[in-house]
N, C-alpha and C positions, 0 to 999 in steps of 0.2 A: 145544308147553309144554301140560301138563295139570296142574290142580289136584286131587291126591289126596284131600285133606280140607281144612279151614281153616285148616290149618298146613303143609301140605307141596307144593311145586311141583317137578314136573319137568321138565325141558327137554332136548332133543337131538333127533336125526335121528328121522324118524318110527318105525323099527325099535327106536329104543333106548326110546323114550318108551312104545310098547305093551309092548316086554319089561318095563320099569319097573310098568306097570299090570299086568301079568300076575302080577309077584312080588308085588305089595302084596297079592293075593288070598290068598296063603300065604306070611306073611313069615317070614323065618328072620333069627336074632340076629345082631347084628353081633358081628365079633371083640372082645374086650376092650380092645384099645389104642384102638380105632375108637370105642368108647364114652367112654373117658375123652377124647377129643378132643371129641366130641359135646357131652359135660356141659360141658365146659371154655367152649367157644364159645358154646354155648346160654347158660350163666349170666352171661357178659360181654360179650354184644354182643346188639344190638336185632335185627338182621339177618345172617345169616351163611352162610357155604357152605365145606365141606370136600370135598377130593377125596383119595383115598388111591391114587390111579395118577396117575403123572406126566401132568402138564398138556399136555405136547406129545402124548400119545397122545389126547387129546380134539380134536385138529384133523386134519381130513380131509387125506389125502394131496395135495399140491399145492395146498392152499387158501392157503398163504402164498407172495406173491409176492417175489422178491429173495432167499429165503434161501439155506439152502446150507451149506457147509462153511468158506465164507470169511467168513461173517456171525458177528461176538463176539456180539451179541444172542442169534441163535438158539443158538449152542454154549453161552452161559450158561445159556441155559432147557433145556438138553437134560439138565442133571445134577438138574434138580427131580424129585424122586421121589413129593412129597405136597405140597399146598399147602391154605392156610384163609385166609379172610379174612372181615372183620365191620365192622358199624358202631354205635358207641354214640352215641343220642341224647340230647341234655341241653342245658344253656346253652352248653357245648362239644360239638360233634360231633368223635368220634374215629373215626378210620378205622384199621385194624390188619389186619396181614396177614402170615402167614410162609410161608417154603419151605423144606421140608426137603429136603437136597441128597443126593446119594451119597456126599460124602467132605466131608470140614471145609474142605479146600483148595477146592473148589469154591463152598462156600458162603462162602469170603471173597473169592473172586473176583466171585461176584454180587453179594455186597454191596458190593466196590467200583464195581462196574459200575453200580449202583443211584445210588451215589454221583456218579458222574460223572455220570449223567443228571439227577441233583438239582441239579449246580453246573452244568449247562448251561442247563436250564431257569428255573435263577436268573437267568442273564445274560440271557436272552430274554424274562422277564417284563415289562421295559421298565415301562411306565404301568399296567399291569394288578395293582391293589393287592389284589385277590383272590388272584390266582395266585400273587403273590409271598407273601404272607401263609400261603397253604396250603405253598408250597414251603418257607419260612423254619421253618414248624413241623414238616417232615418229618425222620424220622429214620431211618437204615438200620443195622443191627448184625448181625453174625455171632457166634454162640455156637456152637461145635462145627460139626455140620452143620447148622445153622438160621440162615435169615436172616430177622430181623424187620422190618417196617418199620412207622412209624406217622404220622400227619398229624392235623393238628386245624382247626378254623375255629369261630371264634364261632356260635352259632345262627342268629342274625340275618345274618350273612354267607353262611352256607350256604344260607338261605332265599332272599337276594338272587340268589344264582350260580344257583339253580335258576330262579327267576324270569325272568332274564336270559336263561337257556338254553332256556326255555320259549318267550320271545318269538323267539328267534333261530330256532327249529324251526319256529314256527306263523306268523311274519311273514311279509309279501309279499316277504321277499328271497330266499326258496328258489325255488328253479329246477327243474323236473323235465328231466329229460334226453330 
């Protein structure tokens, strides 16, 4: 990971980060369609990221265990051609994301898979009120070849969730292998 300037962070393997640093020294204009997305997410989100390549192309070969042709989750993800996501902070913390699929049918399949996961998560949330609230607020929709997902939490609940997560990772209950 490297900070190019106060508002730009790049991450990846060493060769990719070095390449991005080199390219930043002689910048090229982005395609107009990408600039539209950058402006859209920048104007509506406090923190955001986009990829104009299939997210699966960013995962090193062999990095995903248990994948393959028989894994419906991996198959659904294979159709994603571009993706974006962000978070907007305020009294309500809103998480948003979108995935552009190769076809409308694959977008519908991906959205249905997302809804199935949300339904399963809702059944597993049990007594965790924060998880239940986040899952209940979640929405997954498909429109054409784009899948949109959003979820929100009140700011105080989000902060409490971060604090409990911080305690869990810094507390004495963590063991080294």
